[in-house]
C-alpha positions in Angstrom: 0.0 0.0 0.0 2.8 2.4 0.9 4.5 1.9 -2.5 1.5 3.2 -4.4 2.2 7.0 -5.1 -1.5 7.6 -5.2 -2.0 6.3 -1.6 1.1 7.9 -0.1 0.1 10.6 2.4 1.5 14.1 1.7 2.5 14.6 5.4 3.1 12.6 8.4 0.2 11.3 10.5 0.6 13.6 13.5 0.8 16.7 11.3 -2.3 15.6 9.4 -4.2 14.9 12.6 -3.2 18.2 14.1 -4.3 20.0 10.9 -7.7 18.4 11.2 -8.0 19.3 14.8 -6.8 22.8 14.1 -9.9 23.3 11.9 -12.4 21.9 14.5 -12.7 19.3 17.2 -13.1 15.7 15.9 -14.3 12.6 17.7 -11.7 9.8 17.6 -13.5 7.6 15.1 -14.0 10.5 12.7 -10.4 11.5 12.9 -9.3 7.9 12.4 -11.4 7.6 9.3 -10.0 10.8 7.8 -6.4 9.7 8.5 -6.9 6.3 7.0 -8.6 7.8 4.0 -5.5 10.0 3.6 -3.4 6.9 3.3 -1.8 6.5 6.7 -1.2 3.0 8.1 -3.7 1.8 10.7 -1.0 1.1 13.3 0.4 4.6 12.8 -3.0 6.2 13.1 -3.7 4.3 16.3 -0.4 5.3 17.9 -0.9 8.9 16.8 -4.5 9.1 18.2 -3.4 7.5 21.5 -0.6 10.1 21.8 -3.0 13.0 21.0 -5.5 11.6 23.6 -2.7 11.3 26.1 -1.7 14.9 25.5 -5.3 16.0 26.0 -5.8 17.1 22.4 -8.4 14.4 21.7 -11.2 14.5 24.2 -14.1 12.4 23.1 -16.6 13.6 25.8 -15.8 17.3 25.3 -16.0 17.0 21.6 -19.3 15.1 21.7 -20.8 17.8 24.0 -19.6 20.5 21.6 -21.0 18.8 18.6 -24.3 18.2 20.3 -24.5 21.9 21.4 -23.7 23.0 17.9 -26.4 20.9 16.3 -28.9 21.9 18.9 -28.1 25.6 18.4 -28.9 25.1 14.7 -32.5 24.2 15.7 -32.3 20.5 15.5 -34.0 18.0 17.8 -32.4 15.3 19.9 -33.0 12.6 17.3 -31.2 14.6 14.6 -28.4 15.4 17.1 -28.0 11.8 18.0 -27.9 10.8 14.3 -25.2 13.4 13.7 -23.1 12.1 16.6 -23.5 8.5 15.3 -22.4 9.5 11.9 -19.2 10.9 13.4 -18.5 7.8 15.4 -19.8 8.9 18.8 -21.9 6.2 20.3 -22.8 4.6 23.6 -22.3 6.3 26.9 -20.4 9.3 25.4 -23.3 10.1 23.0 -25.9 9.6 25.8 -24.0 12.0 28.1 -23.7 14.6 25.3 -27.5 14.4 24.6 -28.3 14.5 28.3 -26.3 17.7 28.6 -28.7 19.4 26.2 -31.6 19.1 28.7 -35.3 18.4 28.1 -36.4 22.0 28.6 -34.1 23.2 25.9 -35.6 20.6 23.5 -39.0 22.1 24.0 -37.6 25.6 23.5 -35.8 24.6 20.3 -39.0 23.0 19.1 -41.1 26.1 19.8 -38.4 28.3 18.1 -38.2 26.0 15.0 -42.0 25.9 14.8 -42.3 29.7 14.9 -39.5 30.2 12.4 -41.0 27.7 9.9 -44.6 29.0 10.4 -43.4 32.5 9.4 -41.8 31.3 6.2 -44.9 29.4 5.0 -47.1 31.0 2.3 -50.3 32.6 3.5 -52.7 30.8 1.2 -52.4 27.3 2.7 -55.3 25.5 4.3 -54.9 24.9 8.0 -54.5 21.2 7.5 -51.9 21.7 4.7 -50.0 24.2 6.8 -50.0 21.9 9.8 -48.7 19.0 7.7 -45.9 21.1 6.3 -44.9 22.2 9.8 -45.1 18.6 11.2 -43.0 17.2 8.4 -40.4 19.9 8.7 -40.0 19.5 12.4 -39.9 15.8 12.4 -37.1 16.0 9.7 -35.3 18.4 12.0 -35.2 15.6 14.6 -38.0 16.4 16.9 -40.2 13.7 18.4 -43.4 13.4 16.5 -45.5 13.3 19.6 -43.9 16.5 20.9 -44.5 18.1 17.5 -48.1 17.2 17.5 -48.5 18.6 21.0 -46.8 21.8 20.0 -49.0 22.2 17.0 -52.1 21.6 19.2 -50.9 24.3 21.6 -50.6 26.8 18.7 -54.1 25.9 17.5 -53.0 24.0 14.4 -54.9 20.8 13.5 -53.1 17.5 13.4 -53.9 14.4 11.4 -55.2 12.6 14.5 -57.6 15.5 15.4 -61.2 14.9 14.5 -62.4 17.1 11.6 
């Protein structure tokens, strides 16, 4: 693998890892994938990541909490935040702790803010049911719990599919 000029990394593993970390915090698995994709040997990547973690430059819990807060600040629900963490290789207790750090009350506040923002952007000529469906679909795609979305819509006076006509 090393003899192939196409797969030979342009810089050493530690320098590449520090360059990635200089742009933003990365979970260990995500950084590992990037370094392997850049052509570094698996054993070299493992040694480098262990050294960076030992030096305090690779902190999985802190990074997961930062990523979760960033996603939540973008108006995303816990389900979407959890999916984003999983896609970056953060799973198990570390992901659960990062999600717990967001707090349930902030989830409701994010849902209300996202609902208000989307409601303002919808065209005025929609029927109440059509408007409600668009809001519901948008908020569920953003990662909010469907039951919580239905409840928020009811509180705002919007009909939901399970309301009698």
